[in-house]
C-alpha positions in Angstrom: 12.0 103.3 77.9 15.4 105.3 78.1 18.2 103.2 77.1 21.0 102.3 79.2 23.5 102.5 76.7 25.8 105.5 77.7 27.8 106.9 74.7 30.8 109.3 74.8 31.2 112.0 71.8 34.8 113.0 71.2 35.1 116.1 69.0 37.6 119.0 67.7 36.0 122.2 69.2 35.2 123.4 65.5 32.8 120.7 65.1 30.5 121.6 68.0 27.8 122.7 66.0 27.2 119.2 64.7 28.3 117.2 67.7 25.6 118.7 69.8 22.9 118.1 66.6 23.7 114.6 67.1 24.0 114.9 70.8 20.0 115.7 70.9 19.5 113.4 68.3 20.8 110.2 70.2 18.9 111.5 72.9 15.5 111.2 71.0 16.0 107.9 70.6 16.5 107.0 74.1 20.0 106.7 74.4 22.4 108.5 76.8 25.2 110.6 75.0 28.6 112.2 77.0 29.6 115.7 75.4 31.5 117.9 77.5 30.0 121.0 77.0 26.8 120.0 78.0 27.2 117.2 80.9 30.2 118.8 82.7 29.5 120.5 85.8 31.1 123.8 87.1 33.7 123.3 89.5 34.1 119.6 87.9 38.3 118.2 87.3 37.4 118.1 83.6 40.2 116.2 82.4 39.2 113.5 85.5 35.9 113.9 84.3 36.4 112.9 81.0 38.6 110.3 81.1 35.9 108.8 83.7 33.2 109.2 81.2 35.0 107.5 78.5 35.7 104.4 80.8 32.2 104.5 81.4 31.0 104.4 78.6 29.6 101.5 76.3 30.7 103.3 73.0 33.1 105.7 71.9 31.9 108.3 69.1 35.4 109.8 67.1 33.9 112.6 65.2 36.6 113.1 62.7 36.9 115.8 60.4 39.6 117.8 58.9 40.3 119.7 61.7 40.4 117.3 64.3 42.8 114.8 62.4 44.9 117.8 61.8 45.7 119.1 65.5 47.2 117.8 67.8 44.9 118.5 71.0 43.3 116.9 74.0 40.4 115.0 71.5 43.6 113.1 70.7 44.1 111.9 74.1 40.8 110.9 74.3 41.2 108.7 71.6 43.8 107.5 73.0 41.7 106.5 76.3 39.4 104.3 73.8 41.7 102.7 71.5 43.5 101.6 75.4 40.0 100.1 76.1 39.7 98.5 72.7 42.5 96.5 73.2 41.1 95.1 76.6 38.0 93.8 74.9 36.8 91.1 72.7 37.6 91.9 68.4 34.2 91.3 67.5 32.9 93.8 70.4 31.8 97.4 68.9 33.2 100.3 71.4 34.9 102.9 69.0 32.5 104.4 66.2 34.5 106.5 63.6 32.1 109.2 62.1 33.6 111.6 59.3 32.1 114.7 59.0 34.0 115.2 55.9 36.4 113.9 53.2 38.9 113.1 55.9 41.2 110.0 56.7 41.7 109.0 60.1 46.0 108.6 60.6 45.7 106.0 63.4 45.8 102.5 61.8 43.4 101.2 64.5 40.7 103.4 63.5 41.1 102.6 59.2 40.4 99.1 60.1 37.1 100.1 61.8 33.9 100.4 59.6 33.1 103.9 60.1 29.8 106.1 59.3 30.0 109.5 56.8 27.3 112.3 58.4 28.4 113.9 54.7 26.7 114.2 52.4 23.9 113.3 54.2 23.7 113.7 58.2 20.0 111.6 58.1 21.7 108.4 56.2 24.9 108.4 58.5 22.9 108.8 61.3 20.4 106.0 60.5 24.1 103.8 60.5 24.9 104.6 63.6 21.4 103.9 65.3 22.0 100.5 63.6 25.0 99.9 65.6 23.0 100.5 68.8 20.4 98.1 67.7 17.6 100.9 67.0 15.6 100.7 63.6 14.6 104.2 62.6 12.9 103.3 59.3 13.7 105.8 56.2 15.8 108.8 56.9 14.1 112.0 57.1 15.2 115.3 55.8 15.5 118.3 57.7 12.3 119.5 55.5 10.0 117.1 57.1 10.9 116.9 60.6 9.1 119.8 61.7 6.2 118.3 60.2 5.9 115.0 62.0 4.5 114.2 65.3 7.1 114.5 67.5 7.9 110.9 69.9 10.0 110.2 72.3 11.5 106.8 73.3 9.1 105.2 70.9 5.7 106.4 72.8 3.1 107.7 70.5 1.8 110.8 71.8 -1.4 111.7 72.9 -4.2 113.8 70.8 -7.0 115.8 72.5 -10.0 117.7 71.1 -10.8 121.4 71.8 -13.4 120.0 74.4 -11.2 118.1 76.4 -9.0 121.1 76.4 -11.8 123.1 78.1 -12.6 120.5 80.7 -8.7 120.0 81.7 -8.4 124.1 81.8 -11.5 124.3 83.8 -10.7 121.9 86.6 -6.7 123.1 86.5 -8.3 126.7 87.2 -10.4 125.4 90.4 -7.1 123.5 91.6 -5.0 126.7 91.9 -7.7 129.1 93.7 -8.6 126.1 95.8 -4.6 125.6 96.7 -4.7 122.1 95.2 -7.5 121.0 97.4 -10.1 120.7 94.4 -10.1 119.7 90.9 -7.1 118.5 89.4 -4.0 119.6 87.8 -3.2 119.9 84.2 -1.3 117.2 83.0 -0.3 117.4 79.2 2.6 114.6 79.2 3.3 112.8 75.6 -0.3 115.0 74.5 -0.1 116.2 70.5 -1.1 120.0 70.9 0.2 121.0 67.9 -1.0 124.5 66.9 -3.2 124.9 69.9 -4.0 128.1 71.3 -3.4 128.5 75.2 -2.9 132.3 74.6 -3.9 134.5 77.9 -4.8 131.0 79.8 -3.4 130.7 83.5 -1.5 127.1 83.9 0.8 127.7 86.5 2.5 124.3 87.4 0.9 122.6 84.8 2.6 119.5 83.1 4.0 119.4 79.2 6.5 117.3 79.9 7.5 115.6 76.4 4.1 117.4 74.4 4.4 118.2 70.9 3.6 121.8 71.4 4.5 123.0 67.4 3.4 126.5 66.6 1.1 126.4 69.7 0.4 129.7 71.1 0.9 130.7 75.1 1.3 134.2 73.9 0.8 136.3 77.4 -0.1 133.1 79.2 0.9 132.2 82.4 3.3 129.2 82.7 4.8 129.9 86.1 6.6 127.1 87.5 4.9 124.6 84.5 6.8 122.3 83.0 7.8 121.6 79.8 11.0 118.7 79.6 12.0 117.5 76.7 8.9 119.2 74.7 8.7 119.7 71.2 8.7 123.5 71.0 9.0 124.2 67.5 7.7 127.5 66.9 5.9 128.7 69.8 5.0 132.0 70.4 5.4 132.4 74.4 5.2 136.8 73.7 4.8 138.2 77.0 4.5 135.2 78.7 4.8 134.1 82.3 7.8 131.1 82.2 9.6 131.9 86.4 10.5 128.8 87.1 9.8 127.1 84.6 11.1 123.7 84.1 12.5 123.6 80.1 15.5 121.1 80.5 16.3 119.3 77.3 13.1 121.4 75.9 13.6 121.8 71.8 12.4 125.2 71.4 13.8 125.6 68.1 12.2 129.1 66.3 10.1 130.2 69.3 9.3 133.4 69.8 10.2 134.4 73.3 10.3 138.4 73.1 9.5 140.0 76.4 9.2 136.5 78.1 9.6 136.3 82.1 12.5 133.2 82.4 13.7 134.4 85.9 14.3 131.0 87.6 13.4 128.8 84.6 15.4 125.9 83.4 17.0 125.6 80.2 19.6 123.4 81.1 20.4 121.3 77.8 17.7 123.0 76.0 17.6 123.5 72.1 17.2 127.5 71.4 18.5 127.4 68.0 16.7 130.8 65.9 14.8 131.8 68.6 13.9 135.2 69.4 15.1 135.7 72.8 14.0 139.5 73.2 13.7 141.7 75.7 13.5 138.5 77.4 14.1 138.2 81.3 17.0 135.6 82.0 17.9 136.4 85.7 19.1 133.4 87.4 18.2 131.4 84.5 20.2 128.6 84.9 21.4 128.3 80.6 24.4 125.1 81.5 24.5 123.4 78.0 22.0 125.6 76.5 22.2 125.2 72.3 21.7 129.0 71.2 22.6 129.0 67.2 21.2 131.9 65.6 19.3 133.6 67.9 17.7 137.1 67.8 18.6 138.9 70.5 19.0 142.5 72.2 22.1 143.8 74.2 19.9 143.5 77.5 19.1 140.2 76.7 23.0 139.0 76.4 24.2 140.8 79.3 22.1 137.9 81.1 23.6 135.2 79.0 26.5 133.5 80.3 29.9 134.2 79.4 30.7 130.2 78.0 27.8 130.0 76.0 28.9 133.6 74.4 32.0 132.3 73.2 30.4 129.2 71.5 27.8 131.1 70.3 28.2 134.3 70.2 29.1 134.8 66.3 25.8 133.7 65.3 23.6 135.8 66.9 21.8 138.4 65.5 21.9 141.7 67.9 18.8 143.8 67.4 19.7 147.4 65.8 23.1 145.6 64.3 23.8 144.3 61.2 27.4 142.8 62.7 27.6 141.5 66.2 30.6 139.6 67.1 30.7 137.7 70.3 34.0 139.7 71.3 31.9 142.9 71.2 30.1 142.3 74.2 30.0 142.3 77.0 31.9 141.7 80.3 29.9 140.0 82.6 28.4 138.6 85.4 26.1 142.1 86.3 24.3 141.2 89.5 21.5 143.5 90.5 20.3 142.9 94.2 16.5 142.4 93.9 14.8 145.7 94.7 16.8 146.8 91.9 16.2 144.7 89.6 13.3 146.6 87.6 15.9 149.9 87.6 19.1 147.5 86.3 16.4 146.5 83.4 15.7 149.9 82.4 19.6 150.8 82.5 20.5 147.6 79.9 17.4 148.9 78.1 18.8 152.0 77.6 22.2 151.0 76.8 20.6 149.2 74.1 18.8 152.2 72.6 21.7 154.4 72.5 24.0 151.6 70.9 21.1 151.3 68.2 20.7 154.6 67.6 24.1 155.9 67.4 26.3 152.9 66.1 23.7 151.1 63.9 26.7 150.0 61.6 29.5 150.1 63.5 31.7 146.9 64.7 32.2 148.7 68.5 33.3 146.8 71.4 31.1 147.0 74.0 32.1 146.5 78.1 29.7 146.8 80.6 30.5 147.1 84.2 29.2 147.1 87.8 30.4 148.4 90.5 27.8 148.4 94.2 24.9 150.1 92.2 27.1 152.0 89.4 26.4 150.8 85.8 28.9 151.7 83.4 29.4 150.9 79.4 32.3 151.8 77.7 31.9 151.8 73.9 34.5 151.9 72.0 35.1 152.3 68.2 37.4 151.1 65.4 39.2 154.2 65.3 39.9 154.0 69.1 37.3 157.0 70.5 35.8 155.6 73.5 32.6 157.2 75.0 31.7 155.9 78.8 28.0 156.1 80.3 27.3 155.7 83.8 23.9 155.2 85.7 23.7 154.2 89.5 20.6 151.8 90.2 19.2 154.5 93.3 18.9 157.0 90.7 16.9 157.5 87.2 19.1 160.4 86.0 22.5 159.4 84.0 24.8 161.7 85.7 27.7 160.8 83.6 28.0 160.9 79.7 31.7 161.4 79.0 33.9 161.2 75.9 37.2 159.2 76.8 40.1 160.1 75.0 
């Protein structure tokens, strides 16, 4: 069962990676953390939303590092609000929890008087101390190497194992359910299922429910998973190559090291999903919801990047490994957003794929700056080398011939 404990995470922007890791670890233990990059909505007044989140929180985690204590910024304003709230509480109450990320010492005397937790040199030991403050007993700390090998658990509920015969029976009932337009058979429901390393390649499981299931190293290559549910599922090293996940729900799913090469994720929901080190090459992301997603160290290509929101490029772009580019940086790419009319979606993808091939062939080892613009049906890519030389390539969506390749002064 999920906890009602609300936890505000205050951090300096340079510490976002560890803040996001802590955010997801707290969620896995049934808590309700709040992190601006994940929980703020487009159009919100962010200053008012942050103040409101702090005042509604049961705990305030102050992530302290040499970065945060040496700078004057909004993180100091967040801490000031929290300290004012602390003054209103009984002295024995726990509200602010200082969490050190390195060998630093907080400047504020009130923080110095509060026992802190350290997330270094052992993140796991520090996390255990933090959870103890929330009355959560984790037992012995687990190393990063061991985490991917243990059965995945959510909110203390053990996952349910399945045999191959049970899986086959469920698949057959689901086939009948789909073909009869939901009048016969049964929907495939694998909530909390233990499906590690199962082979679902080429299966048709549209609208199946895999919520909170452990699918570590499962194979869904070429599977039809349209409108399927994978909310909060453990998808470590899953193979989704060529799978159809259009309109699927992958909210808060754990997709570390997942293969999504040529996967259809159009109109899917990947909000707050963790996709670290996953393969997103020739991945279809049109209208995909990616608010709050973690995209650190993904392997990708220029076509896929063009569909990733700017705010995620700003946060994670420097960590991307781009196909054909040995040293991609976020400032190399791309003026966004490119929106193709429905009738020109395929033509648009062809344009971007062509642009990608140009960059790989002509600039494999060059730190070029790339801008891709769209004006009505005309799509233009401008490539600028470090020496200032520019090349412009244009194509119209209603024609498949490039009408202009020119060198600009």
